C-alpha positions in Angstrom: 0.0 0.0 -0.1 1.4 3.2 -0.9 1.7 5.8 1.3 1.2 9.8 1.4 5.4 10.2 2.6 6.1 7.9 -0.6 4.1 10.0 -3.1 5.8 13.2 -1.6 9.3 11.4 -1.8 8.4 10.7 -5.4 7.6 14.1 -6.3 10.9 15.1 -4.6 12.8 12.7 -7.1 11.1 13.9 -10.1 12.9 17.1 -9.6 16.5 15.3 -9.5 16.2 11.9 -11.3 16.2 12.1 -15.2 13.8 9.1 -15.7 10.3 8.0 -14.0 11.3 4.4 -13.7 14.5 5.5 -11.5 12.1 8.2 -9.2 9.7 5.3 -8.8 12.1 3.1 -7.7 13.5 5.5 -5.2 9.9 6.4 -3.7 9.6 2.5 -3.2 6.6 1.8 -5.4 5.6 0.6 -9.1 6.1 2.5 -12.3 2.5 2.2 -13.2 1.5 3.4 -9.8 3.8 6.4 -9.7 2.5 7.6 -13.1 -1.1 7.6 -11.8 -0.1 9.5 -8.4 1.7 12.1 -11.0 -1.1 12.4 -13.4 -3.7 13.1 -10.3 -1.3 15.4 -8.4 -2.8 13.9 -5.0 -1.9 11.8 -2.0 -3.6 8.2 -1.3 -5.2 10.2 2.1 -6.9 12.5 -0.7 -8.4 10.0 -2.8 -10.3 8.0 0.2 -14.1 8.4 0.1 -16.5 8.7 2.5 -17.9 5.8 4.6 -21.4 5.8 3.7 -22.3 2.3 4.2 -23.0 0.0 6.9 -20.3 -3.0 8.1 -23.3 -4.6 9.8 -27.1 -5.2 10.2 -29.2 -2.3 11.8 -30.4 -4.1 14.6 -33.2 -1.1 15.5 -34.3 -1.0 11.7 -37.9 -2.3 12.7 -38.5 -0.3 15.7 -36.8 3.3 14.6 -39.9 4.7 12.7 -41.9 4.4 15.8 -38.8 6.1 17.9 -38.8 8.9 15.3 -42.4 9.6 16.2 -41.7 9.8 19.5 -38.8 11.8 19.0 -40.9 14.4 17.1 -43.6 14.4 19.6 -41.2 15.0 22.7 -37.6 16.2 21.3 -36.2 16.1 24.7 -36.5 12.1 25.3 -33.0 10.6 25.8 -32.0 7.5 24.3 -31.3 5.3 27.4 -35.2 6.1 28.1 -36.3 4.9 24.7 -34.2 2.1 25.3 -35.3 0.9 28.7 -38.5 1.1 27.0 -37.8 -1.1 24.0 -36.8 -3.4 26.6 -39.7 -3.7 28.2 -41.9 -4.1 25.1 -39.5 -6.5 23.1 -38.2 -9.2 26.1 -34.9 -10.2 24.9 -34.5 -8.7 21.6 -32.2 -5.9 22.9 -28.9 -6.6 25.0 -27.4 -3.8 27.4 -24.6 -3.6 25.2 -26.8 -2.1 21.9 -27.4 1.2 24.1 -24.3 3.0 22.6 -25.4 2.4 19.2 -28.8 3.8 19.5 -27.4 6.7 21.6 -25.6 7.3 18.0 -28.9 7.1 16.4 -30.8 9.6 18.2 -27.8 11.8 18.0 -27.7 11.5 14.4 -31.6 12.3 14.2 -31.4 15.5 16.4 -28.1 17.0 14.0 -30.6 16.2 10.8 -34.5 16.1 12.2 -34.4 17.6 15.6 -35.2 21.3 16.6 -33.0 23.5 15.9 -31.0 24.6 19.1 -30.7 27.8 20.7 -27.8 29.8 19.3 -25.6 32.1 21.6 -24.6 35.5 19.8 -21.5 37.0 20.8 -21.8 40.6 21.6 -19.2 43.4 21.7 -18.8 45.0 25.2 -17.9 48.6 25.0 -16.2 50.5 28.2 -18.2 52.1 30.8 -21.5 50.8 28.9 -22.8 47.7 31.2 -22.5 46.3 34.6 -23.8 43.0 35.6 -24.6 41.8 39.0 -25.9 38.6 40.5 -26.4 36.3 43.7 -24.6 33.1 43.9 -24.5 30.5 46.8 -20.9 29.8 48.1 -21.9 26.7 50.6 -20.3 24.6 47.8 -16.6 25.7 49.1 -17.1 24.0 52.8 -15.9 27.7 54.7 -16.0 27.0 58.8 -15.9 29.9 61.1 -15.6 28.9 64.9 -16.4 25.3 64.0 -19.7 25.7 62.1 -20.6 25.4 58.8 -21.0 28.9 57.2 -23.8 28.8 54.9 -23.8 32.5 52.5 -24.5 33.9 49.4 -22.1 36.5 47.7 -23.2 39.5 46.0 -21.7 39.5 42.8 -21.0 42.5 40.4 -19.1 42.5 36.9 -18.0 45.2 34.6 -18.7 43.7 30.9 -16.0 45.1 29.2 -13.0 44.5 31.5 -14.3 42.1 33.9 -13.5 44.1 36.8 -15.6 42.3 39.7 -16.6 43.0 43.5 -18.4 41.0 45.9 -20.3 41.2 49.4 -21.2 38.3 51.5 -24.8 38.0 52.4 -27.2 36.0 53.7 -30.5 36.5 51.3 -31.4 37.7 48.0 -33.4 40.8 49.5 -33.2 44.1 48.1 -31.5 45.5 51.2 -28.4 43.1 50.2 -28.8 43.9 46.8 -28.7 48.2 47.1 -25.6 47.8 50.1 -23.6 45.1 47.3 -24.2 47.4 44.4 -23.4 50.7 46.1 -20.3 48.9 47.7 -19.1 48.1 44.2 -19.9 51.6 42.6 -18.4 53.5 44.9 -15.2 51.1 45.1 -14.7 51.5 41.6 -15.4 55.5 42.2 -17.8 55.8 39.1 -20.8 55.0 37.3 -21.6 52.6 33.9 -24.5 53.3 31.8 -26.6 50.5 32.8 -26.9 47.7 35.0 -28.2 44.3 34.2 -30.0 41.6 36.2 -31.8 38.6 36.3 -35.8 38.7 37.2 -35.1 40.1 40.5 -38.7 40.8 41.3 -39.5 37.3 41.3 -36.3 36.4 43.0 -36.5 39.0 45.8 -40.3 39.5 46.1 -43.4 37.7 46.6 -44.7 37.4 42.4 -48.0 38.6 43.5 -46.6 42.0 45.0 -43.7 43.2 43.2 -44.4 46.9 43.3 -42.9 47.5 46.7 -39.5 46.2 45.4 -40.2 48.0 41.5 -40.5 50.8 43.2 -37.4 50.6 45.3 -35.1 49.2 43.0 -36.5 52.3 40.3 -35.6 55.0 43.1 -32.3 53.3 43.4 -31.2 53.4 39.5 -32.8 56.8 39.4 -30.6 58.1 41.9 -27.5 56.6 40.0 -28.8 57.6 36.8 -28.5 53.8 36.2 -30.6 52.4 32.9 -31.9 49.2 34.3 -31.9 46.2 32.3 -33.6 42.6 33.6 -33.1 39.0 31.3 -35.6 37.0 29.8 -37.3 34.0 32.0 -35.0 31.0 32.1 -32.8 33.0 30.3 -29.3 32.9 32.5 -27.2 33.3 29.5 -28.4 37.1 28.9 -26.4 37.7 32.2 -23.5 35.8 31.0 -20.6 37.8 31.9 -21.9 37.6 35.4 -22.6 34.1 35.2 -19.2 32.9 34.0 -17.5 34.9 36.9 -19.5 33.0 39.7 -17.6 29.8 38.4 -14.2 31.5 37.8 -14.4 33.3 41.6 -15.4 30.3 43.3 -12.7 28.2 41.3 -10.0 30.9 42.4 -11.2 31.4 46.1 -11.5 26.8 46.1 -7.7 27.4 44.9 -6.6 30.1 47.7 -8.6 28.1 50.3 -6.4 25.0 49.1 -3.3 26.9 49.2 -4.1 28.2 52.6 -4.4 24.7 53.6 -7.6 25.3 55.9 -11.3 25.9 55.4 -11.7 27.4 58.9 -11.5 31.0 60.0 -11.8 32.6 63.4 -14.5 34.7 62.6 -16.4 36.6 59.9 -14.3 39.8 59.5 -11.4 37.6 58.6 -13.3 35.6 55.8 -14.3 38.4 54.3 -11.1 39.9 54.2 -9.6 36.6 52.6 -12.7 37.0 50.2 -11.8 40.4 49.5 -7.7 39.6 48.5 -8.9 37.0 46.4 -11.1 39.4 44.0 -8.0 42.2 44.4 -5.6 39.2 42.6 -7.8 38.2 39.9 -8.7 42.3 39.0 -4.9 42.8 38.8 -4.4 41.3 35.8 -7.4 43.7 33.9 -6.0 46.8 35.1 -5.4 48.1 31.0 -8.9 47.5 30.1 -10.1 48.7 33.6 -8.7 52.0 33.3 -10.0 52.3 29.7 -13.1 51.9 31.6 -12.5 54.1 34.5 -12.0 57.3 31.8 -15.7 56.9 30.3 -17.2 56.6 33.9 -20.3 59.1 35.1 -19.5 60.9 38.4 -21.0 59.1 41.5 -24.2 61.3 43.1 -23.1 63.2 46.3 -24.1 60.6 48.6 -25.5 57.1 49.2 -28.8 56.5 49.0 -30.0 54.5 52.3 -30.0 50.6 51.5 -32.5 50.2 54.6 -36.1 49.8 54.2 -38.0 51.9 56.8 -41.7 51.4 58.3 -43.9 51.8 61.0 -45.4 49.1 63.2 -47.4 49.0 66.4 -46.3 46.7 69.4 -48.5 44.2 70.5 -49.9 43.2 73.8 -47.3 40.4 73.4 -44.6 42.8 73.4 -43.8 41.8 69.7 -43.6 43.6 66.3 -44.3 41.9 62.9 -41.2 42.8 60.3 -41.6 41.0 57.0 -43.7 38.3 58.5 -41.5 37.4 61.1 -42.0 37.9 64.7 -39.3 39.8 67.1 -39.7 40.6 70.7 -39.5 44.1 72.2 -39.1 45.4 75.7 -42.6 45.3 77.5 -42.2 48.9 78.1 -43.1 49.7 74.4 -46.5 47.4 74.5 -49.3 49.7 72.9 -46.7 52.0 71.4 -45.8 52.7 67.4 -42.2 52.1 66.7 -40.2 52.8 63.4 -38.6 50.0 62.4 -35.3 50.1 59.6 -34.6 46.9 58.1 -31.1 46.2 56.9 -29.5 43.4 55.0 -28.6 41.6 58.3 -30.3 43.1 61.1 -33.6 45.4 62.1 -33.2 48.4 64.3 -36.5 49.4 66.3 -36.7 53.3 67.0 -38.6 54.9 69.5 -38.7 58.8 70.4 -35.6 59.1 67.7 -33.9 56.6 69.9 -32.1 53.0 68.8 -33.8 50.9 71.5 -33.0 47.5 69.6 -30.7 45.9 67.3 -32.0 42.4 66.4 -30.5 40.0 64.0 -32.8 40.0 60.5 -34.3 36.4 59.8 -33.8 34.7 56.5 -37.2 33.5 55.1 -40.8 33.9 56.8 -42.9 32.4 59.6 -39.9 32.6 62.6 -39.6 34.1 65.5 -37.0 35.8 68.1 -38.4 36.3 71.5 -35.5 37.9 74.3 -36.5 36.6 77.4 -35.2 39.9 79.3 -38.3 41.7 77.2 -41.1 39.5 78.9 -39.6 38.1 82.0 -40.9 40.6 84.9 -44.3 39.8 83.9 -43.7 36.2 83.2 -42.6 35.9 86.8 -46.0 37.4 87.9 -48.2 35.2 85.4 -46.3 31.8 85.5 -49.1 29.9 84.7 -48.9 31.4 80.9 -45.3 29.4 80.4 -46.0 26.0 79.8 -48.6 26.9 76.8 -46.7 29.8 75.7 -46.3 30.0 71.8 -42.8 30.8 71.7 -41.8 28.9 75.0 -38.9 27.0 73.2 -37.1 30.7 72.9 -37.1 30.9 76.4 -34.2 28.4 77.0 -31.1 30.7 76.7 -28.9 27.3 76.8 -29.4 23.6 76.7 -28.5 23.6 80.6 -31.8 25.8 81.0 -34.2 23.6 79.2 -32.5 20.5 81.0 -33.1 22.5 84.6 -36.8 22.9 83.4 -37.4 19.3 82.3 -35.9 18.2 85.5 -38.3 20.3 87.6 -41.4 19.0 85.7 -40.2 15.6 86.7 -40.2 16.6 90.4 -43.0 18.9 90.7 -46.3 19.7 89.5 -46.3 22.0 86.0 -47.3 25.2 88.2 -44.6 24.8 90.8 -42.0 23.8 88.0 -42.5 26.8 85.8 -42.4 29.6 88.6 -39.2 27.9 89.8 -37.6 27.9 86.4 -39.0 31.6 85.8 -37.4 32.4 89.1 -34.0 30.9 87.9 -34.5 33.0 84.4 -35.0 36.0 86.3 -32.1 35.6 87.9 -30.0 35.3 84.9 -32.1 38.4 83.2 -30.8 40.6 86.1 -28.1 39.3 87.3 -25.9 37.0 84.7 -26.6 34.5 82.2 -23.6 33.4 82.2 -23.0 32.7 86.0 -26.8 31.1 86.4 -25.7 28.7 83.4 -22.4 27.9 85.7 -24.7 27.2 88.5 -26.7 25.1 86.4 -23.9 22.9 85.7 -22.5 22.5 88.6 -25.8 21.4 89.8 -25.9 18.9 87.3 -22.6 17.5 87.9 -23.2 16.9 91.4 -26.7 15.3 91.0 -28.7 17.3 93.3 -32.1 19.0 92.4 -32.1 22.1 91.1 -34.0 24.7 93.3 -34.1 28.7 92.3 -32.8 29.4 95.4 -30.0 27.4 95.4 -28.9 29.1 91.9 -29.3 32.8 93.4 -27.2 31.7 96.0 -24.3 30.5 94.1 -24.8 33.5 91.6 -24.7 36.0 94.2 -21.6 34.4 96.2 -19.6 34.2 92.8 -20.3 37.8 92.2 -19.1 39.0 95.8 -16.1 37.0 95.0 -15.4 39.1 91.7 -12.7 41.5 92.3 -14.0 45.3 91.8 -12.5 47.2 88.9 -9.7 49.2 89.9 -10.2 53.1 88.8 -7.2 54.2 86.5 -6.4 57.8 87.5 -4.3 59.7 84.5 -2.8 62.7 86.2 -3.1 66.1 84.0 -0.1 66.9 81.8 1.5 70.0 81.8 1.5 71.7 78.4 4.2 74.0 79.2 7.1 71.6 79.1 6.1 70.9 75.1 6.9 75.1 74.7 9.9 74.6 76.6 10.9 71.5 74.5 10.2 73.5 71.4 12.2 76.5 72.4 14.9 74.8 73.2 14.8 73.5 69.4 14.6 76.9 67.9 17.6 78.1 70.0 19.8 75.4 68.5 
């Protein structure tokens, strides 16, 4: 069999040898064969025909027409599903090893007869025209803080032209998280692009039936920064493709940095956030040239930021609670019946009364949750101990597991009414004296195996508090400023 290399050798020999016979001999082929390839001016590989015939019988020929009909009605059907259906309907006719043959047939059907695939059109980006943002879950990184898994999101901001990016840790796809993250990114950037693109945040952030509030607040944010708002079509994340791709690459960079660090454990949230910002700075370092092009055409920032919190006014219920975003929070019982102003931030809510912040409470993610602080209601609970056993939020009134153990022990030894009275006295001591010392007193009782009584707990707490050395007052003597004048005078004289 003549090879391409032999034919090329023949063509070289024809330039140096006097006869075809000699050239063919040196190329290692017959003279007649050499004449054919010289006439055709092609190498053997260029003369091979396309393989269009079957080498074996098509085992799916008899059933292929019915499968074509099914694929035409439901193009999303997978070859494996069709194959399993054939094995059920034609027992013993099709072996597992024939699945790959059917997969190739279905693949060819999709190319020649299937529906057209979605086309992605490459876009030309211009400096300073577009920024994109989105939320992404960071749980796959397995970050730990203080020994606990740190479940969180990242608000992610990207400039489409230079791919310069910014990010902020958050815990929900709320408007407050969006507003805070976007404004932090713009002020770090030092300017404002022409347009801001997001996915369909109205559905993600707000209940579909009540989009008006989110729409109004988001519109006000865009107007404040004179940003043109753009949003992607439903089920089309590719329209926000830059930030979607940056999600993947940033998480990969963070994952690699965590591997180099040798640990995914952080001592505090602040340490982790500092780590994230360092990684973002590192990935931004390679985009300096295109980033500088963008900075030149960005528009000016407004004079000040827009408040990122939501403000509302609610009335404190007779149960000393307020309802905010369908969650329940307790406040001081002195506020019962009063109207208070509530500022809802991304991660906390502030309760204001008479122009003074009276409470800062961690904000819940989701709905239907409650945060009842026993210190807010303990004064009246000790007066109404009968209300404790069936109190709707009773489980919130066990600050630690030892408090719950103490109540369970009291219930085992006394009537429900007596147990409630004793436990509420213990809780009252924690509110008025020290929760940590009461917890320590309960621990001591459990270790000694003695029954828990409020009198004993109070006695131990007061005993420990009396043994605590008083804080020493530190006095700082008044400084004679004349000494500095004297020193300055000597310096001038020199």
